N, C-alpha and C positions, 0 to 999 in steps of 0.2 A: 334304765337302772337295772342292777343285778340284785336279786334277793333270793334267799333260800326260804321257800315257803313250806311250812310244816303243817300236816293235817292232824288236828287234835279232835277230841270228842266235842269240844265246844266251838269248833270252827277252825279255819285256816289262820295261822299266825306267822310272824317273821317279817312283817313289813311295818315301817313307821310311816304314817300318813303325812309326810312332809311335802315340800314343794316339788322335789324330784318325783315323788309318787304321783302327785297331782298332774304334773306334766306328762308322765308316762301314761297315765289313765286316759288323758285327753287325746294323746297321740294314737294310742291303740283304738280308742273309740272311733276316731276319724278313719283309721285304716279299715275297720270292720263296718263302716257305715252304720254305726250303732247309736241309738238314742238311749241315754242312761236315765232310768226312772227310780226314784227312791220313795219308799213309804214314810209317812210321818213318824213312825216308831223306830226308824233306823238311827244309828249313832250320828252325831252332828257331822263328822267328817264325810260320811257317805251322803247325807242330805246335801251338804254344801258342794260336793263334786258333781251332783246329778244335774241333768238338763231340766228335769221337772221333779218336784216333790209334792206329794199329796196323798189322798186315800186311794185304795186299790182300784176302785171302779173308775174314778176320774183319770187315773194314770193309764188304765187300759184303754180308755176312750181316746186319750191323747196319742197313745201308741198306734191305735187303729188309723188315725188321720195323719200320722207322721210320714214323711217321705223316706225315712230310714228303713233299710232292709232288715236290720237286726234290732231287737228290743232286748236290753239288759235290765231285768226287773230285780231291783234290790228290795226284796220283801220276802214273804213266805210263799210256799209252793202253790197254794190254791190261787194266789194272786197272779203268778206267772201263767198258770193254766188259763185264767180268765182272759189274760192278754192274748194267749194263743187262740182261744175260742173266738175272740173278736178280730184277730189278725191271722187267719189260718195260713196265709201265704208268706208270712214273715218268719224269720228265725227268732225264737225266743230263748234267751239264756237266763238262768238264775245262778248267782255266784256260788251257791252251795245248795245242792238239791236236798240235803238233809234238813233244811229249814222248813219244818212242818208247822202245824197249828193244832192246838188242843181242842179248839172249838170245831174246826172242820173234821177232826178225827172223831168227834162225838157221835156221828151218824154216818153209816155207809149206805150204798145203794140197796143192798139186800135188806137192811133194816127199814129203809124207807118203803121199799116195795111191800114188806110185811105190814107196815103201819097203814099203807094205802088200802091193803086188802081188808083191814079191820073197819075202814071207813069208806066204803064204795061211794063214789060221787063227790067226795070232798075235794076242794081245791087246795093244791099244795103250794104254799108260799115258803120259799127258801131264802134265807139271808145270803148275800153274795159270799160270805165266809164259809163256803162249802166246796167240796171237790167237783170236778167236771162230771163225774158219774152221778152224783146227787143232783146237780143242776139238770142233767138229762132226764131225771125222773120228776122234775118240778114243772108246775104250770106257770108260775110267775116268780121271778126273783125280786128281792127288795134290798134296800140299804137301811141303815138305822134312821136316816133322815126322811125316807119316804115309806117306811113300813106301814105306818098308820094309813096313809093314802092308798097304798096297794090293797090293804085289807078292806078298806071302806069301798073300794071299787067292786068288790064281790057281793052278789045279792045277799041280803041280810039273812035269808032263810037257808043259805047253803053252808055246810060245814067247811071249816078251814083247818088244815094241818099246818102249823107254823113251826119252823125249825131253822137251825138247831138250838138257838140261844134262848134259855128259859127266862132270863132277865129282860131281854128285848121283847120277848113274847108277852111277859107280864105288863110291860109298859104299853104295848099295843092294846092288850085287853082292857087295861085301866082307862086308856083314852077313848077307845071305841065302845066300851061297855058290852062287848060281844061275848055272849055266853057259849056259843057254838064254835069257839076258837080253841082248838086242842094244841097244846104246846109240848114240844119235845124237851126232855130234861137234859139239855146240853149246856155247856158253859165254857167261856174262856178262862183258863186258870188264873191269868193275871188280873182280869177285871173282877172275877168272882172274889178274889182275895182282898179287894178294897171294900172293907166292911163298914156297916153303919156306925158301930161304936167308935171306930177310928175317925169317921167323918164328923160325928158329933163333937168329939174331943177337939179336933182341929178347928171346927167352926166356932167353938166356944173360945178358943185361944185367939181367933182372928174375927171378931164380931163385925168388922166393917168389910170383910172380903165377900166378893161374889163367889158362888159355887158353880163351876162348870163340871157337870156330871155326864159321863157317857152312859147311854141306856143299857150297855152290857154289864155295867157294874153291879155288884151285889149291894151297893149302898144307895141305889137310885130310889128305892121305896123309902128308905130312911131319910133321904134328903127331902122328899115330899112330906113325910111325917113331921120333920123339923119345921118345915114351912107352915104346915097346918096347925102345929102346936104353938106357933109364934116364937119358937126358939131362934129362927132365922127369918128375916123378912122374905115374904114369898117372891118378891120381885128380884131377889138376889139368887134364887135357885134356878139354874138353867140346865135342862136335860138336852144335851146336844151331841150330834155326831162330831167327828173330828173336823170336818169342813165347817160345820156350824160353829165350833169353838173358835176357829180362826175368824169367821165373820163377826162373831160377838166380841172377840178380843179387840178388833179395830173400832168397835162402837162403844165399848164399856166406858163408863165414867168413874168406875172404881179404881182405886190405886193399887189394890191387891186382889188376887184371884186364887182360890184353891181349886186345883184341877184333879179330877178323878178319872184317870185313864192311864195308859202306858206312859212311862216317864219320857220317852223319846219325843212326845208331843210338845214338851216344854220348849224345845229349841225353836220350833216354828212359831209358837205363841210369842216368845220373847222377841223374835225378829219382827213379827207383825205389830207388836205394841211394846216397844222398848221401854216406855215409861211406866209400865205396869209391873208389879211384883207378882210373878206367877210362881206358885209353889205346889208341889205334889201333895195330895192327901196322904198317899203312901209312897214314900221314896224308894221302896223295894219293889214297886210294880214295874218290873222290867221283864220283857219277854225274851227268854233265852234263845228262842228260834229266830226272832228278828235280829238279835245281836250276833247270830252266826254269820251274818253278812259283814265280814270284816274287810279292812283295807287289803289284806292279803288275798282274801277270797275274790274280791273284785278284780284285782290285778291278774290272778290266775284265770279267771273267767275270760277276760279280754285277751290274754296271751294265748290260751289254749282252746278257746271256743267252748268252754265248759260252764255249767252243765246245761245241755239243751233240753228243753221241755217239749214233750210230744203229747198230743191228745188225739185219740182215735177219731177220724173224721166223722163217723156216724154219731158218736157221742157228742162231739163238738157241735154238730148241726142241731141236735135236739136241745143241747144246753143253750145254744145261741138264741133259740126261739124264746126260752124263758127269760133271758136277759133283755131281749128286744121288747117283749111284752111289758116288762118293768118300765123301760124308758118311755113307752107309749102312754103309760098311766102317770103322767106328770114327770118332770125332770127329777132324777135322783138327788140333785143338790150336792151336799157335802159328802155323800158316800157313807162309809162305815165309821 
């Protein structure tokens, strides 16, 4: 197919994701010996063309075991970096290198080193939603589904530095009761924007709905408060990673579910349980970085071999150790 692809501040445009586009993407992927990976927050057309769709860590682990020599990661930059860390000998491409992450950007390696200096001997636990340089300064990585388990594996009398998400950190502290857990004040701008007042209003409008709440959300504490106050039955409030949401969707007996996470997740949930009415708590909870991976960007990536992701081998080796230690402390499950 022929297409004039234009670069804009919001991503590459100029391509309609029709059947011709799908055929060309598959043809080019075969030519490049590429496996196409799409995060759950991508637009439906990107999710549906991918070989695998899921959370970032699960996709990186799939990439590491794939026979393909090239990984095309339709997600944000730190995710493609993680794939490169776990697959150093493979070519890793991201359709638009400008697709960043507000959460990963909330702490850099210099800031982490300074924080570590203030707490000598502390164990550093970093969410996988961090840069390679931050992972290299980390003792153990975690996902939202195993963050509690990772922290519980650390001796109770040892200080823990948890970063970068303050809402996930608050969830871990609440579950573990650990007072020597220090939490970095970072956030995902999309999840932080899903607030408690909004959740309470939607829950009141839909009294029979289950609540699927991502622990990165600003409304997670409010959800537990609603349950504790009896405003919502406690068994309807589920604090879940993205993978956990899919597992729960397949098991739920509810006919309707309110979902508090990035709206791209609704596509996979509806595919997993087509008989359930999944609705967003906040319909504006869309990550502009995730949405930079457009059909035009994917086509350009496969045509031109752009944009390749590189991680310094020394940094990658140190970061890989933190990820591997996470996997050794129980399976990460559904990832972020």
